[in-house]
C-alpha positions as CSV (number, residue, x, y, z in Angstrom):
1,M,-48.0,158.8,-221.3
2,P,-51.2,156.8,-221.6
3,I,-51.2,153.0,-221.9
4,Y,-53.3,151.6,-224.7
5,E,-54.6,148.0,-224.7
6,Y,-54.9,146.0,-227.9
7,S,-56.7,142.7,-228.4
8,C,-55.2,140.2,-230.9
9,P,-57.7,137.7,-232.4
10,Q,-55.1,134.9,-232.4
11,C,-53.0,135.8,-229.3
12,A,-53.6,137.4,-225.9
13,A,-54.1,141.1,-225.2
14,F,-51.1,143.4,-225.0
15,E,-50.4,147.0,-224.0
16,V,-48.6,149.8,-225.8
17,I,-47.3,153.1,-224.2
18,R,-47.4,156.0,-226.6
19,P,-48.4,159.7,-226.8
20,M,-52.1,160.5,-227.3
21,E,-51.5,161.9,-230.8
22,A,-49.9,158.7,-231.9
23,A,-52.6,156.3,-230.7
24,A,-53.9,154.2,-233.6
25,D,-57.1,152.1,-233.8
26,A,-55.2,149.1,-234.9
27,Q,-51.7,147.9,-234.0
28,A,-49.5,145.0,-235.2
29,C,-49.3,142.2,-232.7
30,P,-45.8,141.8,-231.3
31,T,-45.9,138.0,-231.3
32,C,-47.8,137.0,-234.5
33,G,-47.8,140.2,-236.5
34,S,-51.6,140.2,-237.2
35,E,-53.7,143.3,-236.8
36,A,-55.0,143.9,-233.3
37,R,-57.9,146.2,-232.4
38,R,-57.7,148.7,-229.6
39,K,-59.8,147.9,-226.5
40,I,-61.7,150.5,-224.6
41,S,-61.0,150.2,-220.9
42,A,-61.4,152.2,-217.7
43,P,-58.6,154.7,-217.0
44,H,-56.5,154.7,-213.9
45,L,-57.2,158.2,-212.6
46,S,-55.8,158.1,-209.1
47,R,-53.3,156.2,-207.1
48,T,-54.5,155.3,-203.6
49,G,-51.1,155.3,-202.0
50,T,-50.3,158.9,-202.4
51,A,-50.1,161.5,-199.6
52,A,-52.7,163.7,-201.4
53,F,-55.2,160.8,-201.4
54,S,-54.6,160.1,-197.7
55,L,-55.2,163.8,-196.9
56,I,-58.4,163.9,-198.9
57,D,-59.6,160.7,-197.3
58,S,-58.9,161.8,-193.8
59,T,-60.7,165.1,-194.4
60,H,-63.8,163.4,-195.7
61,R,-63.7,160.9,-192.8
62,S,-63.3,163.7,-190.1
63,A,-66.7,165.2,-191.2
64,S,-68.6,162.2,-189.9
65,E,-66.1,160.5,-187.6
66,P,-64.1,163.2,-185.7
67,Q,-61.1,162.2,-183.7
68,V,-61.7,162.4,-179.9
69,V,-58.9,163.4,-177.6
70,T,-58.6,161.0,-174.7
71,G,-55.5,162.4,-173.0
72,T,-55.4,165.0,-170.2
73,L,-54.2,168.6,-170.4
74,P,-50.7,169.4,-169.4
75,S,-50.4,170.4,-165.7
76,A,-50.0,174.1,-164.8
77,N,-46.9,173.3,-162.7
78,S,-44.8,172.2,-165.6
79,R,-41.6,174.2,-166.0
80,R,-41.8,176.7,-168.8
81,T,-38.9,178.5,-170.3
82,P,-39.1,182.3,-170.5
83,S,-40.1,183.7,-173.9
84,Y,-37.5,186.5,-173.5
85,S,-33.7,186.6,-173.2
86,S,-32.0,187.6,-170.0
87,H,-28.9,188.7,-171.8
88,P,-28.2,192.4,-171.0
89,L,-27.5,193.4,-174.6
90,H,-30.8,191.9,-175.8
91,Q,-32.7,194.3,-173.5
92,K,-31.4,197.3,-175.6
93,L,-33.1,196.0,-178.7
94,P,-36.4,197.7,-179.7
95,R,-39.6,196.0,-178.6
96,P,-42.4,195.3,-181.1
C-alpha cells in the first residue's frame, strides 16, 4: 500500500498508509485534529539492497568495465574421474 504524506499547518508533517482508492486530499491531524493537506512527494520506486538491483547494476557495469581473469588455467595433469561407470551391470544399459 502507498504511503501518503500530509502537512498540518500547526503541527509537523505525518504519514498515512492506505489503499489508493481511499486516499483523500485532506486528513485530520492525529495530534491536534485540524485539517492537514496532502503533500506531493517523490515515490520510492526501487530498493537498492535487493538481489535484482545488484544483478542489473553488475550487468550495466560489465558493459564498460569487464572483469579480467588473472588466474591460470588448471593443469592438464590433474586427476580426472571417468565420466562412465565401471560397474558391469551399467554396461548393459542402452547408450545415447
